[in-house]
N, C-alpha and C positions, 0 to 999 in steps of 0.2 A: 272317645268313649270305648272304642274297640280295644285300644291298647290297655286301658284301665281294666276292662273286662278280662282280658287275657292275663294280666298281672294278678288280678284278684283270684282267678281260678288257679293259677300257679301257686300262690301263697296259701290258698285253701287246701291244695293238695299236700303242701308241707305240713299243715295242721293235721291232716289225715294220717300222715306218716308218724307224727308225734303220738297219735292215738293208738298206734300199733303196740300190742303186747305179745308176749310169747304164745299165749293161748288165744289170740285173736285181737279184736279192736275193743278198746274201752268205749262203751256206749255213749257216755256223757261227752267225752272228748271228740268222738265222731260226730255227734249231733252239733257240738260247738263249731266244728269245722264247717258243716253244712250251713248252719244258721248264720255264722259270721260271714261266710262268702256271699250268701244271698243278700244279707243286710247291707254290706258295704257297696255291693253293686246297685242295690235299690236306692240307697242314699245318693250315690253319684248320678244315677239316672234321673231321680226326682229333682235334685237341687242343682245339678251341673257344677259349675265352678263355684257357686255360692254354698257348696257343702262345707266350706271352711268356716262358715258362721252358723251351721246347723248345730243347735243345742248350746254351743259355747264358742265365742270368738277367740278363746284361748288357743284354738287350733291354728289361727293365723300366726300367733306368737311362736308356736312350735315350728311352723314352716320357716318363719323368719330366722329362727335359730340355726336351722340347717343351712339356709342361704348365707348366714353370717360366717359359719365355719368354712363354707365354700370360698367366700371372698377373702377372709382374713386368716384362715387356718385355725389350728387348735392352740389355745393359750394354756400355760402352766399355772396361771394365776388362780388362787383359791376362789377369789371373787367370781372369775369367769366360769370356773367349774360349777359353782352353785347357781349363779344367776342365769347362765346359759344352758343349764340342765344337761350337762355333758353325758350323764348316764343314759339318757334316752335320746339325746340329739345326735351323738356320735354314731350309734347303731343305725339310726334312720338316715344319717348322712352316708354311711357306708352302703346301705341299700340303694340310696339314690344314685351312687356311683355305678351301680349295676343296672341303672335304668328304671328302678322302681319309683313310682310316684311318691314324693316325700310324705304326704299325708297318709297314703296307704301304708307306707312303711311304719309310721307311728301306730296305726291301727293294728298292723300285724304284730308288732312288738307287744301290744296290750293283749292280743289274743294268745300269744305264746305264754305270756306271764299268767294269764287266766288258766291255761291248761296246767301249768306247774302249780298254781295255787290250788286247783282242784286236787291234784295228786298229793300235795302236802297235807291237806285236810283229810282226804280219804285214807291216807297212810296213818294218820293220827287215830282215826276211827278203828282201823285194823289193829293197831297196837292195843286198843281198848277191847278187842275181841267183839266188835260190833259189826255184824255182817252188813256190807255196804249195799244200799238200795239207791236207785236213781233219784228218788224224791229227796234224799238227804241233801243233795247238792243245792236245793233251794235255800238252805241255811248257811252256805258258805261260798257258793259260786252260782247264784241264782239269776233271775231275770235282770236285776239291776246291773250285776257284774257283766253279763253278756252284752247288755245294751252299751255300757261304758266302753267295752272292748271294741265296739264298732266306731268309736269316736277317737280322733287323733289327739289324745291327751296323754297323761302320765299317771292316772289314778290307780290303774290295776298294778302297775309296777310298784307303786308305793304300798298298795295293799299286800302284795306278795312279800315285800321287805318287812313290813310290820308283823305279818302273820308268822313268818319264819322266826322272827325275834321272839315271839311268844311261844310258838309251838315246836320249833326246830330242835334237834338234838345235838347237832354239830356246833361246838362252841366257836370255832373260827368262822363258820358261815353265819352264825348269829351276830358276830362282830361285823361281818361284811354287810349284813342286813341293816344293822343299826347305822353304819356309815352311809349306806344307800339312802336310807330315810333322811339322814342329816343333809345329804347333798340335794335331795329332791324337795323336802319339806322340813326345814330345820326345826321349827317349833314342834312338829310331831315327834322328832327324835328326842327332844327335851322332855316331852310328856312320857315317852317310853322309858327313858332313864329314871324319871321321877317315880314311875310305877315300880320299876325294878328295885329301887332303893327301899320303897315301902315293903315289897315282898321280902327282902332280906331282913328287915326289921320284924316282920310277922313270923318268919321262920325262926328267928332267934328268941323272941320274947313270948310268942304265943299268947296274946292277951285273952282274958277270960270273957270279958263283956263284949262279945263279938259285935252285936248290933250297935251298941254305943260307939264302938271304935269305927265301925263302918260309916255311921252317920258323920262322925267327926272327920274321918278321912275324906269323905265326899265334899263336905263344906270346905275343909282346908285345901284340898287339891283344886277345887273350883276357884277359890279366892286367890291362891298362889298363882294359878294360871292367869287370872285376870291381871294381877300385878306384874306377872312376867311379860304380858303383852305390852304394858306401859313401859317397862324397862327396856324391852327389845326395841320398841319404836324409838325410844329416846336415844339408844346407842346407835341405831342404824341411821336415823334421819337427823339426829342432833337437834330435835325440836324440844319444846318445853314438855316436861313430864306431866302427863295427864293422869290423874287418879282414876282408876277403873271404877265402873259402876257395878259393884259386886252384890251389895245387899239391897238392891232395888227389885221391886216386884217383876218388872219387865225382864230383867236379866235372868231371874230364876224361872220365869215362864219359858224362856228360851231353853233353859236346861231341861225342863220336864217335857217340852215339845219335842226335843231330840229323842226322848225315850219312846215316843209314839210315831216318829217320822213325820211330824207335823210342823217342821221349822217354818214353813211358808206362812203360817198363821201369825207369826211374830213380826212380819215385815209388811210395809205398805206397797201400793201398786208401783212405786218408783223403783223398787228392788225386785219384786216378783212380777213378771210380765204376763203369766197365765192367770186365768180366773181360779177362784177357790174350787169351783165344781170340777174344772179340768184337772187340777192337781190332786183332788181327792179321788177322781176316777183313775188317775194313773197309779194310785196306791193299790188299786185292785189288780193291776197288772204286776207292779213291782211290790209284791207282797213281802219280800224280804226287808223292805225299808222299815216296816213296823213289827213284823213277826219276830225278827231276830232280837231286837232290843227287849221286847216283852218277854220272850222265852229266857233270855239271858238273865234278866232281873229276877225272874221266878226262881231260877236255879241258884243265883247269887245269894238269895235270902235263905236258902237251905244250906246252912253251914255244915251239915253232916255229910254232904256229898264230897266225893273225891275232887281234887283240884280246886278246893275252896280258896286257897291262897292265890293260885294263878288267876282265878276269876276276880278276886279282889284286886290283884295287880292290874289286870286289864281295865277294870272299872275305874280305878284310881287314875290310871293313865288317861282314860277317856274323859273323866271329870276335869282333869288338868287341861286337856286339850280343849274342852268346851269352854273352860274359863277364858282361854285365849280367844277363840273364835267368836264368843258371845259379845266381845267388844267391837266386832266388825259387822259388816253386812254380808260377809262371806261364810255364812253358816247354812249348810245344806247337807242332805244325805250323801251327796258326792264327797263332801269334805270328811264325812264320818266313815267313808268306805274302808279305810285302813283297819278299823276295829271290827267291822261287821263279820268277816270270816271267822276270826278267832272267837267272837261272841257266839256265833251260830254253832260252831263245832263243839264248843264247851257246853252249850245248852243241850245239844243232842246227846252228849255223853251223860249229862245229868239226868235227862228224862228217859233215855232208852236203856241205860245200863245201871246207873247208881240207884235210881228209884226202884227198879226191879229187885236189886240186891237188898235194899232197905226193907221192902215188903216181905221178902223171903227170910229176913233175919240173918243174912250172911255177911252184912257189912261189918267191918271191924273198925276199932278206934284208930288204927294206924292209917286209915284211909282219909283222915281229915286234912292232911297236909299234901300239897303237891310234891312231886318228886324233885 
C-alpha cells in the first residue's frame, strides 16, 4: 500500500505539471489532479487487491493484456493490435517497466486524456468567444468523466479520440483520432464515419424540410446500426445471421432511455446489479449523464443555430451507435461516453452564444452551416 501511495502521489504531481499554464495553473486541471490522486488512493485503501473488480471487471482484462505483452512481446498482427488494445496496453506496459502498478498506469493514462479532453473543449469555447467558467466543465469533463478516469479502463481515451474527430481542426490528427477509435472500439469508428458521410450530404444538398429529414435520419441510422451489428457479428463469429429487433417497442424504449441517461430501466436484475433507487440517486451526482443529452437535443431542434450540421452529424452517429448497442446488454452511459463531451460543448455554444445572438437580432443566415 505504501508503494502504491507513493506512485499515486508521483503521478498526481505529473498531472499538476500538466495543469501549468504561462499565467498560472488551470483550476479545473489542478482540481482534477487533486481529486484523481485522492480517489485512486481511497479505492486502493478501501478495496485492496479487489480493486480490479471495483465497478468493472474489465480492469482485470486490462492487466492481463499488460502481462500478455510482458510474456509474449508485441505482435504486428492487426488482430492483436485491436483485440489486445495496444493503444492503451503498450503505454501501461511501458509504465510498468518503470515500476508503476499496471492498474494505476491505466488510471493515469485516463486522467491524462481527460486533461487533454478538457483543453480540447475549452479551446473550442474560446474559438467561439465564450469566456470560460469552471462550471462549463460539467458538460464535457464533468463528474462522470472524473469518476471513469479513476478506473483502469479505456473509455476516456476513446472519448478523447471521438471528441477530436468531431471538434478538432487538424485534419491529420482527426485521421489519427478516427484510427484510434477504430482500434479501441471498431463499431464506434463505423458510427463516426457514417455520421461524417451524412454531414457531407447535408453540406452539399442543404435539404429544406429539416425536421422531416432529421426524423428520417434518426430512424434510418438506428436501423442501419442494428443491421450493422448483425452483419458484424456474422463476419466475426461466423454464426447464423440474426435479424435485429429494430421496430419493436422495447428497442426504441432503449433509444429514448439513452436520451435521459436511464438505460438501466430497460434491463432486468440479471444485467443491472444495483437497485433502481441506487441508480437514480447516482444520477444526482453524475448530472452529466442526463443533462448533456437533454441540452443537446434542445439545441439540435433549433436549426437556426450555428453548427447545426455538426450537431446533426453527432446525433446521427450516436443514433447509429445506439442501433448497434441496443442489440446487446452492453448499453450504458459508459458506452455513450465518447459522444457526451461533443454533445455538451455544442449545447453550451447553442445556449450561451447563439441564443443570445438570436435574441439580439445579430444572427445571420450564413450561420446555419458548420464550418
